[in-house]
C-alpha positions as CSV (number, residue, x, y, z in Angstrom):
1,M,30.2,-16.0,72.6
2,S,29.3,-19.6,73.8
3,G,31.5,-22.9,72.9
4,K,28.4,-24.2,70.9
5,D,29.7,-22.5,67.6
6,P,32.3,-25.2,66.4
7,D,33.3,-23.2,63.1
8,G,33.7,-20.0,64.9
9,L,32.1,-18.4,62.0
10,S,28.7,-17.5,63.0
11,G,27.6,-14.0,63.2
12,R,27.0,-10.9,61.0
13,T,29.4,-9.8,58.7
14,S,28.4,-6.1,57.7
15,A,30.6,-4.6,60.1
16,E,33.4,-7.0,59.9
17,A,37.1,-6.6,58.7
18,A,36.2,-9.1,55.9
19,A,33.2,-6.5,54.5
20,D,35.7,-3.8,54.6
21,L,38.2,-6.0,52.5
22,V,35.6,-6.4,49.7
23,A,34.5,-2.9,49.5
24,L,38.4,-2.0,49.4
25,L,38.9,-4.2,46.5
26,S,36.4,-2.8,44.5
27,D,37.5,0.8,45.4
28,E,41.0,-0.2,44.3
29,G,39.8,-0.6,40.9
30,V,40.1,-4.6,41.1
31,S,37.5,-6.1,38.8
32,H,38.2,-9.8,39.1
33,L,39.3,-11.5,42.5
34,F,41.1,-14.8,41.4
35,I,40.6,-17.2,44.3
36,N,41.4,-20.8,45.6
37,P,39.5,-20.7,48.6
38,G,40.4,-22.6,52.0
39,T,38.9,-22.4,55.6
40,D,40.5,-19.4,56.4
41,T,38.6,-17.5,53.2
42,A,35.2,-18.3,54.9
43,P,34.7,-14.7,56.3
44,V,35.5,-13.2,52.7
45,Q,33.0,-15.5,51.1
46,E,30.5,-14.6,53.4
47,A,31.1,-10.7,52.8
48,L,31.0,-11.0,49.1
49,A,27.8,-13.0,49.2
50,A,26.7,-10.3,51.3
51,A,27.7,-7.7,48.9
52,R,26.2,-9.4,45.7
53,S,23.0,-9.8,47.8
54,A,22.9,-5.9,48.7
55,K,24.2,-5.2,45.1
56,T,27.2,-3.2,46.6
57,A,30.4,-2.8,45.2
58,H,32.7,-5.7,44.8
59,P,35.0,-7.5,42.4
60,E,33.7,-10.5,40.4
61,T,35.2,-13.7,42.0
62,V,37.0,-16.3,39.7
63,L,37.2,-19.6,40.9
64,C,40.6,-21.0,40.2
65,L,41.4,-24.8,40.4
66,H,44.6,-24.3,41.0
67,E,46.9,-21.3,42.6
68,H,49.4,-21.1,39.5
69,V,46.5,-20.5,37.2
70,A,45.0,-17.9,39.7
71,L,48.2,-15.7,39.7
72,S,48.9,-16.3,35.9
73,A,45.4,-15.1,35.0
74,A,46.1,-12.0,37.2
75,I,49.1,-11.3,35.3
76,G,47.7,-11.6,32.2
77,H,44.5,-9.6,33.3
78,H,46.9,-6.5,34.2
79,M,48.9,-6.9,30.8
80,A,45.8,-6.2,29.1
81,S,43.6,-3.8,31.4
82,A,46.5,-2.2,33.1
83,Q,44.7,-2.3,36.2
84,P,45.8,-3.6,39.7
85,Q,45.0,-7.1,40.5
86,A,44.4,-9.5,43.4
87,V,44.7,-13.0,44.2
88,M,43.3,-15.2,47.3
89,V,44.9,-18.4,48.2
90,H,44.9,-20.7,51.4
91,V,47.7,-20.1,53.9
92,D,51.1,-21.4,53.2
93,A,50.0,-24.3,51.1
94,G,48.1,-22.0,48.6
95,T,51.0,-19.5,48.6
96,L,53.4,-22.6,47.7
97,N,51.1,-23.6,44.9
98,L,51.4,-20.1,43.3
99,G,54.7,-21.7,42.3
100,G,56.6,-20.3,39.3
101,A,54.1,-17.8,38.7
102,I,55.4,-15.8,41.7
103,H,58.4,-15.4,39.9
104,N,56.7,-14.3,36.4
105,A,55.0,-11.8,38.4
106,Q,58.0,-10.3,39.7
107,R,59.9,-10.2,36.5
108,N,56.5,-8.7,34.8
109,R,56.3,-6.1,37.6
110,T,52.7,-7.0,38.1
111,P,51.1,-4.8,40.6
112,V,49.1,-7.8,42.3
113,V,48.2,-8.1,46.0
114,V,48.3,-11.8,46.9
115,F,46.2,-12.5,50.0
116,A,46.7,-15.4,52.0
117,G,45.3,-16.8,54.9
118,R,46.9,-17.5,58.3
119,A,46.3,-20.2,60.7
120,P,44.0,-18.8,63.5
121,Y,46.0,-17.9,66.5
122,S,43.1,-18.5,69.3
123,V,42.1,-22.0,70.9
124,A,39.4,-19.9,72.9
125,S,36.0,-21.2,71.9
126,E,34.5,-17.5,72.8
127,V,36.8,-16.1,69.8
128,R,35.2,-16.1,66.5
129,G,37.4,-17.7,63.9
130,H,39.0,-19.9,66.6
131,R,41.4,-22.8,65.9
132,N,38.9,-26.0,65.3
133,S,40.6,-28.6,63.2
134,P,44.1,-30.3,63.7
135,I,45.1,-28.8,60.1
136,H,45.2,-25.2,62.2
137,W,48.5,-26.6,63.6
138,Q,49.8,-28.3,60.5
139,Q,49.4,-25.6,58.5
140,E,51.0,-22.9,60.6
141,Q,54.8,-22.2,59.6
142,L,57.3,-20.1,61.3
143,N,57.8,-17.7,58.4
144,Q,55.0,-18.1,56.1
145,P,55.6,-15.1,53.9
146,A,59.4,-16.0,53.3
147,V,58.6,-17.4,49.8
148,M,57.0,-14.1,49.0
149,R,59.8,-11.9,50.5
150,A,62.4,-13.1,47.9
151,F,59.9,-12.3,45.0
152,G,57.7,-9.5,46.2
153,K,58.0,-5.9,47.4
154,W,56.4,-6.0,50.9
155,A,54.6,-8.4,53.5
156,M,52.6,-7.8,56.1
157,E,50.0,-9.6,58.4
158,V,46.7,-8.0,59.6
159,P,47.0,-8.1,63.3
160,R,43.3,-7.0,64.2
161,G,40.1,-6.1,62.2
162,R,40.5,-2.4,62.8
163,E,44.0,-2.5,60.9
164,L,43.2,-4.4,58.0
165,A,41.9,-1.4,55.7
166,S,44.8,0.7,56.2
167,I,47.0,-2.4,55.5
168,V,45.4,-3.4,52.2
169,R,45.4,0.4,51.2
170,R,49.3,0.3,52.0
171,A,49.7,-3.1,50.0
172,F,47.9,-1.4,47.1
173,Q,50.1,1.6,46.9
174,V,53.2,-0.4,47.2
175,A,52.3,-2.5,44.7
176,K,51.4,0.4,42.1
177,A,54.6,2.3,43.0
178,E,57.3,2.3,40.5
179,P,58.9,-0.4,39.6
180,T,55.7,-2.2,40.4
181,G,55.4,-5.6,41.7
182,P,53.5,-8.1,44.0
183,T,52.9,-7.5,47.5
184,Y,51.5,-10.0,49.9
185,V,49.0,-9.7,52.9
186,M,48.3,-12.4,55.4
187,L,44.8,-12.7,56.8
188,P,44.3,-14.5,60.1
189,R,40.8,-15.6,60.1
190,E,39.8,-14.1,63.9
191,A,41.1,-10.6,62.3
192,L,38.7,-10.9,59.3
193,M,35.9,-11.7,61.6
194,E,36.4,-9.0,63.8
195,L,35.1,-5.3,63.6
196,G,36.3,-3.4,61.0
197,A,37.4,0.2,60.6
198,G,34.1,1.8,60.7
199,S,34.9,3.8,57.4
200,L,37.4,3.2,54.8
201,P,40.5,5.3,54.7
202,R,41.5,7.3,51.7
203,R,43.2,5.7,48.7
204,L,47.0,5.9,49.0
205,R,48.1,7.2,45.6
206,P,51.5,5.9,44.5
207,P,53.9,8.4,43.6
208,V,54.3,9.7,40.2
209,P,56.7,7.9,37.9
210,P,60.0,10.0,37.7
211,A,60.4,12.6,34.8
212,P,63.6,12.3,32.5
213,D,66.2,14.3,33.6
214,P,66.8,16.9,30.9
215,T,70.7,17.0,31.3
216,S,71.0,13.2,30.9
217,L,68.3,13.4,28.1
218,G,70.4,15.7,26.3
219,E,73.8,13.8,26.7
220,M,71.8,10.6,25.7
221,A,70.5,12.4,22.6
222,A,74.0,14.0,21.5
223,S,75.7,10.3,21.9
224,L,73.0,8.9,19.5
225,A,73.3,11.6,17.0
226,G,76.9,11.4,16.8
227,A,77.2,7.5,16.6
228,Q,78.2,5.7,13.5
229,R,76.5,2.4,14.2
230,P,73.7,2.8,16.7
231,V,71.4,0.0,17.7
232,I,68.1,0.1,19.8
233,V,67.2,-2.9,22.0
234,T,64.0,-3.4,23.6
235,A,61.6,-5.7,25.1
236,R,58.3,-4.1,26.7
237,T,58.3,-0.5,25.5
238,G,55.2,-1.4,23.6
239,A,53.4,-2.3,26.8
240,R,52.3,1.4,26.5
241,P,50.7,1.3,22.9
242,E,51.3,4.9,22.4
243,N,55.1,4.1,22.7
244,V,55.5,2.2,19.3
245,A,55.1,5.0,17.2
246,V,57.4,7.1,18.9
247,L,60.2,4.3,19.0
248,A,59.7,3.7,15.4
249,R,60.2,7.4,14.4
250,I,63.3,7.5,16.5
251,A,65.0,4.4,14.8
252,E,63.8,6.1,11.5
253,I,65.8,9.6,12.3
254,I,69.0,7.9,13.2
255,G,68.9,4.8,11.1
256,A,69.1,2.4,14.1
257,P,68.2,-1.3,13.7
258,V,65.6,-2.3,16.6
259,L,66.7,-5.6,18.3
260,D,63.0,-6.5,19.8
261,Q,62.7,-9.0,22.3
262,R,59.0,-9.2,21.5
263,D,57.8,-9.1,25.3
264,R,55.3,-6.8,23.3
265,A,54.7,-5.8,20.1
266,N,57.4,-3.0,20.4
267,L,58.0,-2.4,16.5
268,P,55.8,-3.7,13.6
269,A,57.3,-7.0,12.5
270,H,57.0,-5.6,8.8
271,H,58.8,-2.4,9.8
272,P,62.1,-2.2,7.9
273,L,64.1,-1.5,10.8
274,Y,62.8,-4.6,12.7
275,A,65.6,-6.9,13.4
276,G,63.9,-9.3,15.6
277,P,65.1,-10.8,19.0
278,E,68.5,-12.5,17.9
279,D,70.2,-11.1,15.1
280,A,73.9,-10.8,16.0
281,R,74.9,-8.7,12.9
282,F,74.2,-5.2,14.6
283,L,75.6,-5.7,18.4
284,P,79.2,-6.5,17.9
285,R,79.7,-3.4,15.5
286,A,77.7,-1.1,17.3
287,D,79.1,2.1,18.8
288,A,76.0,3.2,20.8
289,V,73.6,0.9,22.3
290,L,70.0,2.4,23.6
291,L,68.4,0.0,26.1
292,L,64.5,0.6,26.5
293,D,62.5,-1.6,28.9
294,V,64.5,-4.4,28.8
295,E,65.6,-7.1,31.5
296,V,68.3,-8.8,29.6
297,P,69.9,-6.9,26.9
298,W,72.1,-9.5,25.4
299,V,73.9,-13.1,26.4
300,P,77.6,-12.1,26.0
301,A,78.6,-15.5,25.0
302,L,76.4,-15.0,21.8
303,A,76.6,-11.5,20.8
304,A,77.6,-8.2,22.6
305,P,78.7,-4.7,21.7
306,P,82.4,-4.1,21.7
307,P,83.9,-2.5,25.0
308,E,84.2,1.0,23.6
309,A,80.6,0.9,22.7
310,R,78.5,3.5,24.8
311,V,75.4,1.9,26.5
312,L,72.6,4.1,27.4
313,Q,69.3,3.1,29.2
314,I,65.9,4.2,29.7
315,D,64.0,2.0,32.5
316,M,61.7,2.1,35.4
317,D,64.5,-0.3,37.0
318,C,67.8,0.5,35.6
319,A,69.8,-1.4,38.5
320,K,67.7,-4.4,38.4
321,P,68.5,-5.1,42.1
322,A,66.7,-8.4,42.1
323,M,69.1,-9.8,39.4
324,P,72.0,-10.3,41.7
325,L,74.7,-10.6,38.7
326,W,73.1,-7.8,36.3
327,S,76.2,-6.1,35.2
328,F,76.0,-5.1,31.8
329,P,78.1,-2.0,31.2
330,V,75.7,0.9,31.1
331,E,77.4,4.3,30.9
332,L,74.2,6.5,31.3
333,G,71.3,4.9,32.8
334,M,68.0,7.0,33.6
335,T,65.1,5.9,35.7
336,A,62.0,7.3,33.6
337,D,58.8,6.3,32.3
338,T,59.9,5.7,28.4
339,Q,56.3,6.8,28.0
340,L,57.5,10.3,29.0
341,A,61.0,9.9,27.9
342,L,60.7,8.8,24.5
343,P,58.9,11.7,23.1
344,Q,61.3,14.1,24.6
345,L,64.4,12.1,23.3
346,E,63.0,12.4,19.8
347,E,62.6,16.3,20.1
348,A,66.2,16.4,21.3
349,L,67.1,14.4,18.5
350,C,65.3,16.5,15.9
351,R,66.9,19.8,17.6
352,L,70.5,18.0,16.9
353,A,69.5,17.4,12.9
354,T,71.7,19.5,11.1
355,P,71.3,19.2,7.3
356,E,74.9,17.5,7.4
357,R,74.0,14.9,10.0
358,A,70.6,14.4,8.7
359,Q,72.1,13.1,5.5
360,V,74.3,10.9,7.3
361,W,71.4,9.5,9.3
362,A,69.5,8.9,6.1
363,A,72.3,7.4,4.3
364,R,72.6,4.8,7.3
365,R,68.8,4.2,7.3
366,R,69.0,3.1,3.7
367,Q,72.1,1.0,4.6
368,V,70.3,-1.0,7.6
369,E,67.1,-1.3,5.7
370,A,69.0,-3.0,2.9
371,E,70.8,-5.6,5.2
372,L,67.1,-6.3,7.0
373,A,65.6,-6.8,3.7
374,E,67.7,-9.6,3.1
375,V,67.1,-11.0,6.5
376,H,63.3,-10.6,6.2
377,A,63.4,-12.3,2.9
378,G,65.2,-15.3,4.8
379,W,62.1,-15.5,7.1
380,L,59.8,-15.4,4.6
381,R,61.6,-18.2,2.6
382,R,61.6,-20.2,6.0
383,S,57.9,-20.0,6.2
384,A,57.6,-21.8,3.0
385,S,60.4,-24.0,3.4
386,P,59.6,-27.9,3.4
387,E,62.7,-28.5,5.7
388,P,61.6,-30.2,9.0
389,T,63.7,-27.6,10.9
390,D,61.6,-25.0,9.4
391,A,58.4,-26.6,10.3
392,P,57.5,-24.1,13.3
393,D,58.3,-21.2,11.1
394,A,55.9,-22.6,8.6
395,M,53.1,-23.5,11.4
396,L,53.5,-20.0,12.7
397,A,53.3,-18.2,9.6
398,A,50.1,-20.1,8.7
399,L,48.5,-19.3,12.3
400,D,49.8,-15.4,11.5
401,R,47.7,-15.3,8.3
402,A,44.7,-17.3,9.7
403,L,44.4,-14.8,12.7
404,P,41.7,-12.2,12.8
405,E,43.0,-8.8,12.9
406,D,41.8,-8.1,16.3
407,A,42.8,-11.0,18.0
408,L,45.0,-11.2,21.2
409,L,47.9,-13.5,21.0
410,V,49.3,-14.7,24.1
411,E,52.9,-16.2,23.0
412,E,54.7,-19.1,25.3
413,A,56.6,-20.8,22.5
414,V,59.8,-21.3,24.4
415,T,62.4,-22.8,21.9
416,N,60.1,-21.8,18.9
417,R,60.0,-18.4,20.3
418,P,62.6,-16.9,17.6
419,A,60.4,-18.4,15.2
420,A,57.2,-16.4,16.5
421,A,59.2,-13.3,16.5
422,R,60.1,-13.9,12.9
423,Q,56.4,-15.0,11.8
424,V,54.0,-13.9,13.9
425,H,52.8,-9.9,13.3
426,R,50.7,-8.3,16.0
427,G,49.7,-4.6,16.5
428,P,50.3,-2.7,19.8
429,A,48.4,-4.3,22.7
430,R,47.8,-7.1,20.6
431,Y,50.9,-9.5,21.7
432,F,51.5,-10.7,25.2
433,Q,54.7,-12.7,26.3
434,T,55.8,-13.0,29.8
435,G,59.6,-12.6,29.3
436,A,60.1,-14.3,32.7
437,P,61.8,-18.0,33.4
438,A,58.9,-20.2,34.9
439,L,57.0,-22.0,32.3
440,G,53.1,-22.5,32.1
441,W,52.2,-18.8,32.2
442,A,50.2,-18.5,29.0
443,I,47.0,-20.7,29.4
444,G,46.2,-19.2,32.7
445,A,47.2,-15.5,31.4
446,A,44.7,-16.2,28.9
447,V,41.9,-16.6,31.4
448,G,42.7,-12.9,32.8
449,I,43.2,-11.2,29.3
450,K,39.9,-12.9,28.0
451,L,38.1,-11.4,31.2
452,A,39.8,-7.9,30.6
453,K,39.0,-8.1,27.1
454,P,35.8,-10.1,26.5
455,A,35.0,-8.8,23.0
456,L,38.4,-9.9,21.4
457,P,39.1,-13.2,20.6
458,V,42.3,-14.6,22.5
459,V,44.6,-17.3,20.9
460,V,47.5,-19.1,23.1
461,V,50.5,-20.3,21.1
462,C,52.8,-22.4,23.3
463,G,54.8,-25.6,23.6
464,D,53.4,-28.6,24.8
465,G,55.8,-28.7,27.6
466,S,54.7,-25.2,28.6
467,F,51.2,-26.5,28.2
468,N,51.5,-29.4,30.7
469,F,53.5,-26.8,33.1
470,G,50.1,-24.5,33.1
471,V,48.2,-27.1,34.8
472,P,45.7,-27.5,31.8
473,N,42.8,-29.1,33.3
474,A,42.5,-26.4,36.1
475,A,43.1,-23.5,33.6
476,L,40.9,-25.2,30.8
477,W,38.1,-25.7,33.5
478,T,38.3,-22.5,34.9
479,A,38.2,-20.7,31.8
480,Q,34.9,-22.6,31.0
481,R,33.3,-21.8,34.2
482,A,34.4,-17.9,34.3
483,G,32.8,-17.6,30.7
484,A,36.5,-16.8,29.2
485,P,37.0,-19.2,26.4
486,F,40.0,-19.0,24.2
487,V,41.9,-21.2,21.6
488,T,45.1,-22.7,22.3
489,V,47.7,-23.8,19.6
490,I,50.0,-26.4,21.1
491,L,53.4,-26.7,18.9
492,N,53.7,-30.2,19.7
493,N,57.3,-31.4,19.4
494,R,56.8,-34.1,22.1
495,S,59.6,-33.2,23.9
496,Y,61.1,-30.9,26.5
497,Y,63.5,-29.4,23.8
498,A,64.4,-26.7,26.1
499,S,66.2,-29.3,28.3
500,K,67.3,-31.4,25.4
501,R,69.2,-28.7,23.6
502,P,71.7,-28.1,26.5
503,V,72.9,-31.5,26.4
504,L,73.4,-31.4,22.5
505,S,75.5,-28.0,22.7
506,L,77.2,-28.9,25.8
507,Y,78.4,-32.6,25.1
508,P,78.3,-32.7,21.4
509,G,79.0,-36.4,20.2
510,G,78.6,-37.4,23.7
511,A,76.6,-40.6,24.8
512,A,73.4,-38.8,24.5
513,D,73.9,-37.5,21.4
514,A,75.6,-40.6,19.8
515,A,72.8,-43.2,21.1
516,G,70.0,-40.5,20.6
517,D,69.1,-41.3,24.4
518,F,67.0,-38.8,25.9
519,P,64.3,-40.4,28.3
520,E,64.4,-37.4,30.4
521,T,63.0,-34.8,28.0
522,E,60.9,-37.1,25.6
523,L,57.3,-36.5,26.2
524,S,55.8,-40.0,25.1
525,P,53.7,-41.7,25.1
526,A,51.6,-38.8,23.6
527,I,48.9,-37.0,25.4
528,D,45.5,-36.7,23.4
529,Y,45.0,-32.9,24.1
530,A,42.0,-32.8,22.3
531,L,40.4,-35.4,24.7
532,L,41.7,-33.2,27.8
533,A,40.0,-30.1,26.3
534,R,36.8,-32.4,26.0
535,A,37.1,-33.5,29.6
536,C,37.3,-29.9,30.7
537,G,33.9,-28.9,29.0
538,G,35.9,-27.5,25.5
539,D,36.7,-29.5,22.4
540,G,40.1,-30.0,20.4
541,R,41.7,-31.8,17.3
542,A,44.9,-32.3,15.6
543,V,46.7,-30.4,13.0
544,E,49.1,-32.2,11.0
545,A,50.4,-29.7,8.4
546,A,50.6,-25.9,8.2
547,G,48.3,-26.0,5.4
548,D,45.4,-27.5,7.7
549,L,45.8,-24.4,10.2
550,R,43.3,-21.9,8.8
551,D,40.6,-24.2,8.6
552,A,41.3,-25.8,12.1
553,L,41.7,-22.1,13.6
554,S,38.3,-21.0,11.9
555,W,36.5,-24.0,13.6
556,A,38.1,-23.3,16.9
557,L,37.1,-19.6,16.9
558,G,33.4,-20.8,16.0
559,E,33.7,-23.0,19.1
560,V,34.8,-20.3,21.2
561,D,32.1,-18.0,20.0
562,Q,29.8,-20.7,21.6
563,G,31.5,-20.5,24.8
564,R,33.9,-23.5,24.6
565,C,37.6,-23.6,25.0
566,T,39.4,-25.4,22.2
567,V,42.8,-26.8,21.6
568,L,44.9,-27.4,18.4
569,D,47.5,-29.9,18.6
570,A,49.9,-28.7,16.1
571,R,52.1,-31.6,15.4
572,L,55.7,-30.6,14.8
573,P,58.6,-32.9,13.7
574,R,60.6,-34.2,16.8
575,P,63.6,-31.9,17.1
């Protein structure tokens, strides 16, 4: 090739490795490629255009104005679709812009392959894809995948075009193997423009999830059957909707309250054994605790079971090696998929249900349900309370009453999350929470959830701080362009209360408390969120009181039906 090709990009794509990549994504079940492009993605963009022209299999591309939105959308899409995901970003800078979404993908065990360009190696003009800009030196790092290695499962660079297909197959296999999680593939431009594999290798199937160990399962059932005060703690068991009914039956059989951290809808919130996420009355007196798909079962400084309690665990990741100080006293941990383990646990308990034992279980269930009936009544009172401290409960209860039955709720309420657990009732596969620490996930996730479930209304409820962390102009613009509109209800208390509250609790009566001096956490002057939505092609309005929310949500959903994202600025008292 001559030196007359300043971009190093000319030539056909049909046999290039980039074409292999496009075909592989489709074959791996990736329906949408969330992309923020750069100079290194040109061969992939050309291969996608060729596939669209030829009407061959390819993922639909979703242009994301910010990489954090792209990966958040992939996390949300997987939550709703259970399909593997792919994100494409620009070299080291794009990888860094993924930001906290990488952490969220890790904690949510999202099977996503993050593809990133890598600065070209060659300076020779006869090499297709060669360096042709000063930025190709500036964007090169000694260890580009280092940031992903801290949060992902596996990283690899494609050295030659003919190796791309096998490396991508391996990336998806590792991402989908339990415990699932993100992987990272670096794509030098020259490799993308080289000849590909010729024919695609077979898909590499991940290992099947481990089956429950019969001996451990029997021991676990015996511990629960003989317990006097059993408690169940869960966070994501409802990610498999079929688990919800089984979990409810197990709780009913042994009369156990369910402490539900509500990353998903694990137990109907109206269920008489639903204890919500933060009820401290049951753990301190428990003698057996069953942990199901939960990352942090309790905070020892707030509430914990007594030392003699027997802690049992079923999880795909029992040891939590990615959490260095995860040292909860699990006596029997069983690595297994709860979808497989819970029906077998139910059967084992039923076999142990002698008439005498069944009477004990039934009496305990009546006692626990009576205690929780008082708790539920308190939640109802809070939803109708005129007290400013209960305003989030009132607003969220009004939202719950106004939501269509089929609406998908994406929740990132942060300090108002307990109120959401008390007041918002969604069925299985209708409630999504990240359960991870990096804020700004919800509005990006809503893009992916809407693309995965286009026929269903998607409603986000988030704090004003988390809304701003989500790069809202990028998220709303991306949603408009992708045809994935949704409603956002901002619980606007005009503060970073999650950062203000520790000052009050650690320094009660201190200088900040005494003077009411919190400039580091107050979000003033106020942002016009409705105007922001209009700037991105949508619309919005303020909601001053809980009683106004039903009409406002009806209007917002009507706008969504017309293809426009809407923002409802639900104004709460400053905490």
